[in-house]
N, C-alpha and C positions, 0 to 999 in steps of 0.2 A: 770752213767746216772743221770742227773738233772730234776728234774720234776717240772714244772713251774704251778702254780694254782691261779686261779683268786676266788673271793669270799670267803676268809678269812678275819676275823673269824666269818662268818656266819653260821647260822643254819646247813645248809648242808656242807659248806666248812671245818668248823672245824672237824666235825665229820669224813668226808674223809680223811683230813690229818692224823686222828689218825689212820686210818685203813692203810694207806700208810705206815707209821712209822712201822706198826706191820708186813707188808707183805713183807718187804725189807730192806737192810742196807742203800738205797739211802737217797739223801737228796731232801728235798723239798723247793722250792722258791716261798714265797707267796706274790702276789701283793696287797699291802693294802694303802687305802686311808689315807692321812695324819691323817684327823679327827679321825680315828680309831686304830692309832699307838699304844697308852698306852693300849688298851682293846686287840689289836693283841699281843703285847708282853706279858700280862698276860696271854692269851691263849696259845702262845707258850711253856711259861713256864710249864704250867699246863700238857699239852700234852707229852712233852717229858719228864716230871717226871713221868706220869703214864705209859709211855711205858718205862721208864727204859732207856732213850734215851740221847745221848749227846746233848746239847743244840744246838749245831752248825747245828744239821740236818735239822732246820727249819731257814731258812733266811728270813726277811722279806724286803721287798723293796717297797718304797713309789711310788706311780703311781696312774693312772686312766685310766680305759679303754676309757673313753669317749675322751681321748687326742690322738692325733697321737703319734705313738712310744709308747703308753701306759703311756705316762708321765714319762717314765724311764730316769734317767740322764745318766745311764750305758747301754744303750739299746743294743749296740753292744756286749758288754761283756756278758750281760745276755742270749743275742740271741745264741751266739757261744757254751754256756753253757748247753742251753737246748735242750733235746732230746724229751721230753712229755710234753703235755700241757694239763691242766684240766681248762675247762671255765665253770664256776658255776655262776659267777656275773651277777646280772640281777636286774631290779627294778621290785621287786614283790610287786606291789601296785595295786590293781584292781581298784582304784579310781585315778590312776595317769593320769595327762593331758597328751596331745599327744606328745608335744616337749620333756619333759624328757623321756618319754618312749622310744621315738625313739633314743635319745642321748645315753642311756644306752644299750638299748636291740638291737637296730640295728647297730648304729654307733660303739657302743662300740664292738660288736661281729666283725664287719669288721676290725677293729684296731687288734683283737685277731687273725683273720684269716691272715691278713698282717704278724703279728710277727710269726705266725706258718710256713707261708711260708718261710719269710726271714731267719727262724732258719732251714730250710728244717727238720723239726721234724720227728722222727718216728712215732709219733701218736698225735692225738689232738681228746680228748674226750669232748665232747659238751653236756651240760645239756640243755635240751629243757623242753617241757612240754605237758602232753598228751592234754592240752587244746590248742593247736595248731588247734584242731579240730573245734574251735569256738562252735556254737550250731547246727553242723551238726545233722540231725534227722537220726540215724542208726547206724552202727557198722563201727568203726573207726579202722583200723588195723595199724601195723606199717609200711607198705608200703603205706598209705595215707598220702597226705597232702594237695594239692589243690585240694578241692572237690566241689568248689563253695559255702564255708560255709560263714556264716555270723558271727560276733564276738559280744561278749557281751561287749567288754571294750578295750581300748588302749594296756594293758599288752597282752591279747590273740593276738590281731593283729599284734603287733609288735615283738611278739615271733614267730609267724609264719612266718614274713618277716625276720627275724633273721634265721631260721631254713631253709628257702628258699635259702638264700645266703650260707649258710654251704653247703646244699646239692649241689650247682652248684659248689663249690671248690672241692668237692668231686669227681664230675663228670670230674673235670679237674685233678685229680689224688691226691689230698690232702688226707692222710691217715687219715679218720676220722671214730669215732663212735659215735652214737647220742642215748642220754639215755633222755626217756620222762617220768617222774614221775607224777602220779596222784596228789591228794590232799595230802600232806605230813603233818602229825600230830607229835606228840612226839615219844620218844624212847618206843618201845614196852616192854622194861626190866624195864625201869626206869621212864618212863614218861616224861622225860624232854623235854621242849621244849623252845624256845626263844620268841614266839609271840603268842598271843590268837586270832586266826583268824578262819576263815572257821566253822567248827563243833563247836568250842568253843564258838561261839555265840549262839548256840542252848543252850550249857551248862550253859552259864551265864543266859539266859533267864529263863530256869528249876531252877535254883538255888535260884533265887530272888523270887520265888513263895512257898507257903505251901506245904505240903505234898503231895496235888494232885495238879499236875502242868501241864499246857496245852503249846503246842507250834503249831504255823501255821504250815500247810504242804500243799502239792500240793493236786489236787482231788484226787488222788489214790494214797497215802502215801506208800503203800507196792508194787506199781508197779513200782516207780522211784528209782534210785540206786544212792548212793553217793560213789564214789570210792576214798575212804581214805587209804592210807598206811604209816606204821610208819617211822621214819626217818632211824632207823637201817637197815631195808629193802632196803631203797633206796641206801644208801652209801655203804653196804655190798655188793649189786649187782653190784654197779658201780666197786667197788674195785676189786670183782672177775674177771667181764667181760674185764675189762679194762688192765688185766695182761695177755690176751690171744692174739695171732696173728690172729686167724683164726676170731674174731669179727670185724677186720677192714672193714670198708664199711656197717656195718649194724646199724639198728635202732632197739633200744629195748624199748618198753612200760614197764615202771616200775609201774604196776597197780595192782590192787587186781582182781583176776579172779572170785572170788566171794564176790563182793562187797555188803555190807548190804543196806537194802532199807532206804528210808528217816525215814520211820515210825519206822523201827528197830533201827536206830541210835538214833531218839528221845527215845525210851523206853530204851534201852540199857545205854544210857546216864543217864537217870532218875534213873535207879536202881542202878546205880553206884554213884549216888548223893544221894540216899536215898529220891527218889521222885516217886510216882506212876505218870509217865509221859504219858500224852495221846495225840495223834497228832490230830490236827484240821483240816479237809480237806476244803480247801477253792477255791478260784481261781487259775489260771495256775501260777500266782505270788502271792501267799497268803501273803508272808513277805511284799511285797511293799503294799498290802492293808491294812495290820496292821500298818505298819509306816504311812501311810497316815491318818488313822483314829486316831492314836494317836501321834499328833506332839511331838517332843523332845524325842520319846522313842529310837530311834537309838542313840542319845547321851548318853543316860543313861546306854544303854547296851553296849557301844563302838562299834557299829555295823556299818560296812560299808555296805551302801545300795546295792555296787556293788556285793557284795558276795551273795546276796539272789537269784539270777538266777540259781546259782549252785543246789540249792535245788530242782529245778525242770528241771535239766538237759536232754536233750534228747538223749545224745550218749552214746553208749555203746563200751567199749575197750576192745581190745584183746591183749593176750600177748602170744600165743603159742610158738613163736620163742625164747621169754626170758626164758619161763619155760624149753624149750629144752636145751637151753645153760647153764642153772643153775641147771639141772639134775644131782643128786650125789652130789652137793656141800653142801648141808644142807641150802642154801640160799632159802628162799621161803617167800613169803607174808602171815603174819599170820592173821587169822580171826579176825574181829574187836572186838568181844566178848571175846577174849582171853587176851586183854591188855587193855579194856576200863577201867576198875578198876585204872589201873595205871596213865591213863591219868587224870581222875576225881581227884585221891589223891595228883597229882603233882599240879594241879590246886589249890586245898584245902589249900596246904602247903606252895603255893607261890602265894598268892592274890595280891601282888605288882609287879609282873614280870614287867619290862621295856618291853613297846610295841615295842621297836627298835629291830628289827630282827637281827642286827649287833652286839647286845650288848653282 
């Protein structure tokens, strides 16, 4: 059985390939954009060495999900060899323009769906996001999708449209499992990450201040939650659930059932960074107010303004079916306070991390 994966050598994709190598003797074929070929070769060498596996268990093929037939020169041969598809590739850029976001997240997913149908695959595993919810004000379950929500940005909207296309193919009989991660941060064991975004902006702000540090927060910082999950939980859950036939047709939200509050995240990051961090309640979008007041602050901190609404996010996510499916496997989302020290230590030890998530 050959598994075909998009999104290598990205943050989640590379980690998932590592799990797939460990869980079976099968091979993995990874679709790689030509610009990332050298990085992908190095990462494949590292992963097979770590797994004590033959290098030929990872095959790299050049292509692009935005192209018809995924840009593959040997489309028919690869299609015939593929039994399972893992689709992780996406444009994860909260500030992306509409056109690029649609080409990658919507058109690219359509092309992967066509490939899966042409290959008559046994399974397609599609990685969506909890934030297909947009700014829905209430509880958003695995069964929800179109609830009349508004969206913060083109990333959310195009991932919503992509999942809607996936769900339509599911209704037509394509054997799909959908996974919706919340905000993914570094590895809970090592702290490793590939990109400093999301909660890392808060950490950057705190570390640039003296021992007593302040961070903007929503009006009730201990009533608004920030649903963060470590990378290893996300890929371990996908690896576990994707190996079971009974998960076909299911949607799993890979979120934290006990998410920290925004105030809690600020204080915990502060303690780990040796700061006394104080949340400063403000308007509903306090960070926008701060950036308006201090022009240039976003650039100095490397902050994407589009990230800021997530610190006043109105949606609550449930994962009851995910926890039932993972019961007894040892795969569970750890509490943020159990690994925040490792996240901060990694940032401290890697101050010049390349911001490119594919590196």
